[in-house]
N, C-alpha and C positions, 0 to 999 in steps of 0.2 A: 178218651178224646180221639176223634177221628183223624187219621193221618192225612196231612196235606201234601199234595204232589206238585212238583214243578212240571214234570213230564210224565205222560202215560202213553206208552205205545201199545196198541191192542191189535193182535193178529195181523201184523204188518207183513205184506208180501211184496217183494221187489225182485224183478227179474231182468236178465238181458235177453232181448228178443233177437236171436241170431238166425242166419239162414239155415243153420243146422239144428234149430230147435230152441226151446225156452230153457234158459239156465236159471234155475230157482236159487238165487243167491241169498235171499232172505225169505224164509218159509214159515209163515204163521208165528212170528216172533212177538212176544209181549214182554215189555220191560217197564217197571215203575221207578221213578226217581223222586224220592221224598225231598221236600224243601230243605236246603242246607246240608244235604248228604253228598257223599262221594260214592258213586256206583261204578264198579268195574265190569268190563266185558272182556273175556279172555278166551283164547283158542288159537289153534294153528293158523298159519297164513291160508287165506282162502275160505275161512269158515263163515264169513259174512259180517265180521265186526265193522270194518270200514264201510261196507255197503249199508249197514244199518245207520251209521252216522251220517252218511251222505243222503240217505233217504230222509232223515230228520231235517237236514238243512235244505232239502229239495234241490240237491246239486247233482242229481243223476243226469247224465247226458246220453243221448241215443247211442246204442240201443237199450240203455238202462231205463227202466220205468217202474213206478210204484203201481202194483197190480191190485192192491186191496188193503183193507185195514185202516186204522186211524192213528194219528199222532197228535195228542192233545197237549198243548202248552198252556198250562193253567186253564184248562177247559176249552181252549180255542183249537179247532182241528186244522192243523197246518196243511193237510192234504186237500182241503177245500179252498185254500187261498189262491188268489191270482199271483202271477209272477211279480207284479208290481207290489202287491201286499207283502209277499215274501221278502222283497228287497229291504223293507223296513224292519222285518223280523231278524234277518241275518245281520249280525254285528250289533244291532240294537238290543234285541231280547235274547238271541242265541249267538254265541261266538264259537269259533272252532280253531284249534291249533292243529295244523297238519303235520304229517310225519317229518318232512324234510324242509326246514325253514329256507334253505337256499333256493329251492324251487318255488316256494310260496311268496317270496319277496321279489319285487321287480328289480332286476340287476342294474338298471340304468337310472333309477330314482333313489335319492337319498332316503334312508330309513325314517328319518324324522318327518319328512314330507309325507311318506306313505301312511304313517300312523296319524298324522295331523288330518289327512284327507278323510280317514275313517271317523274321526271325531267331528269334523265339520259336516259330514254327510248325515250323521244321526243326531247331532245335538244342536244344529242351527246356531253355531258360534262363529266368530270371526277367525281369520288366520292367526292373528296375534294371540287371541284367547286359546286357540287350539294348540299353538306352540307351547304356551305356558303349561297347559294341561298335559301335553306329551312329556315335557321335561319333568314334571312332577311324577307321572307314572313311571318314567324311566328310572328315576331315583328309587321309587317304591319297589320296583322289581330287581333292584340291585345292579343297575347299569351305572358304573362309575364314569366320571367325566361326561355327564349327560349332554352338556352343550356340544362337546366334541363329537360324541356318538350320533347326535341329532344330524350332523352334517356329513356323516359317513355313508358310503355305499355298502351294500350287503357284503361284497367280496372283501371289504376292509375289516370285517368283524369275524371273530372266532365263532365256531359252532354254538358255544354256550351263549355268547352275546346275541347271536341271531335268534336263538330260541327265546331269549328274554325279550327281544324286540317283538316276536310273535305273541308272547304272553301279554306284553303291554298293549299291542294292537287289539287283542281279544278282550282285554279288561277295560279299555279306554271309555267304553260306554256303560260300564257296570251291568253286564248282562244278567238275566235271570238264570241262564244255563250256559256253562262252558263245556265244550266237548274237546277233549285232548286225545288225538289219535297218535299213539306211539310218541309221546312228547319228549322222550329221552333216548330214542333209538341211536342217534349219532353222537351222543355225548359220553365223555369218560365218566367214571363212577363218582368222582368228586363233584363235578358239575351236576350230574344226575341227582345226587343227594340234595344239592342246593335248590334245584328246580322243584323237586318234590316238596321240600320244606316251604318254598315260596308259595306253591299252589295251596297247601294247607292253610298258610297264613292268610292268603287272599280269601279263601272260603270262610275262615273264621271272622275276618274283618267285614266282609260284604254280605254274608249269608246266602251267597249264590249256591246253586247245585252244580256238581261236576260229574261228567261221565269220562272215565279213563278207559281207553281202548288199548290193550297191550297183550303181547304174548309173553311178557316178562312177569313171572309170578312174584318176583321180589317187589316190583313196583306195585302190583295189586295188593300184596300183603301190607306194604308200608302205608298206602294211602286210603284204601277203600273201606267203606262201612258194609257194603253188600256187593255180591259178585254174581254175574251171570256167565256161565260157561256155554260157548257155542260150538257146534260141530255141524258141518255140511249145511249151513243155513238155518239151523234150528237151535233153540235153547235146550240143552240136555240136563243142566243142573243149575239151581240157583239157591243161594243161602247167604247168611251173614258171613263176613270174612273169617271169623273164628271157627264157625261150624264147618265151612268149606275146607279149611286147611287141616282141621283136626279130625273131621269125620266125613270125608268125601264118600259118596255112595255110587256114583256112576263110574263104570270101568274106565271111561275116557278121562274123567277128572283124576282118578287115581293114577292113570298112566302119565298124565301131565305132571303131577306132583312128584312121582317117582323118577321122572326124567331130569329133575333138578338136582344138581350136585349139592350135597351137604358136607361141610368140612369135617364135622364130628363123625361121619360115617366111614371116613377113610376108604371111599369106594375106588377100586381100580378102574372100573368101567361104568359109564352111565347107563341106566336102563333106557330102553327105547320102546316106542309103541310100534309093533310090527305092521307091515303093509303101508298103504298110502291113502290119502283122502280120496273118496270116490268121485267119479265124474258127475257133476251136478246136473248134467243133461240126462243121465241114466241112473238115477237113484233107485234103490230097491223100494218096493211098496212098504216094507217094514222099517226096521232100524237101520240107519245109514252106517252105523259103526259096527254092525254085526260081523263083517268080514275080518275085522281086526280084533275082535273081542274074544278073550279066552273062555268066557262064560256063555257064548252064544248057543242058543237052542234051535231046534229045527224050524220052529215057527217064527223066529226073530226076523228073517228076511221078508216074511209075508205080512206080519201084523205090526202096524205102527204103534209103538208105546206112547202113552199119553203122560203129560206131566202130572205126577202124583205127589201129594204132600206126605212126607215121611216124618216130619216133625214141624213144629210151628215155624213158618217162614222158610222151610227147607223143602224144595220140590225137585223131583228127579224124573227124567224121561227114560225109563228102563223097565223091561219085563221082570227084572230080577229083584226089584225093590221089595216085593212082598215075600221073597224067599231069603235064604241065607247067603247065597253066592255073592250078592252085591256088597255084602259086608266083608267079603274075603273069605268066607267059610266054605268048606267043601260040602 
């Protein structure tokens, strides 16, 4: 049976066009999101995760610009839509939860009204009908005393409640795709666990697809079916979540996993990846990770590695995948 996809990103290129040159923030990125699946995008800050999400939403502001590629939402190329057409897609067919809910909510408007406006905009319902719908979704996302919270301003709510309001706003129109950009960054671990459980429940209930963007590998392991690892604007490894955590092949992915503390290892010091992320205006012609890689060979800075399939559904962008060093062998 042929796989059905909610979203297919093909060779997406998005850049910042600055006075000092082009910053290639998203560089030939291809990502597939099957229907009803949860797909993770992981990597260090500045690797292109959020830029990819904003490109999908067509929310890049000057000097940011989509330079090429396609973004297919159930076969419809979003890069070809007018801004007016995209306004009906945003919120209606694709919703996004941003990193910090306090900056995403209007501080001088009650949260209930903000969510109601989203419902009225996309569903053509009355204010009274929208309020009932909002109260229902508030209860579904675990907001206690829904009537009271409806009349609250953002500053009167805790971080966990504000994030639940953002999830309610994203879910109010039952989108085909939900993009969650660092959805638990500002939350304590107890609230984080509740939010992750809620997102899984909503996926199971509605059948929507979800993209989780995070640098938190614990969140990725908990939620995702399939994972894309990004570095310096490119996908460097992709695999199902079990394969990625059990058999990583790219040195960068291995470095990310090794930098996470494991209680059973009784580590005195966490491992780190040496060096820093390269300047996106002056990327090498070859592998962008080579300056930080223990296995780098003399041709790595000059020859760009291609994504190669090393097992079914597992692809790696590294010159070493055909040899033993990528597996950690000498």
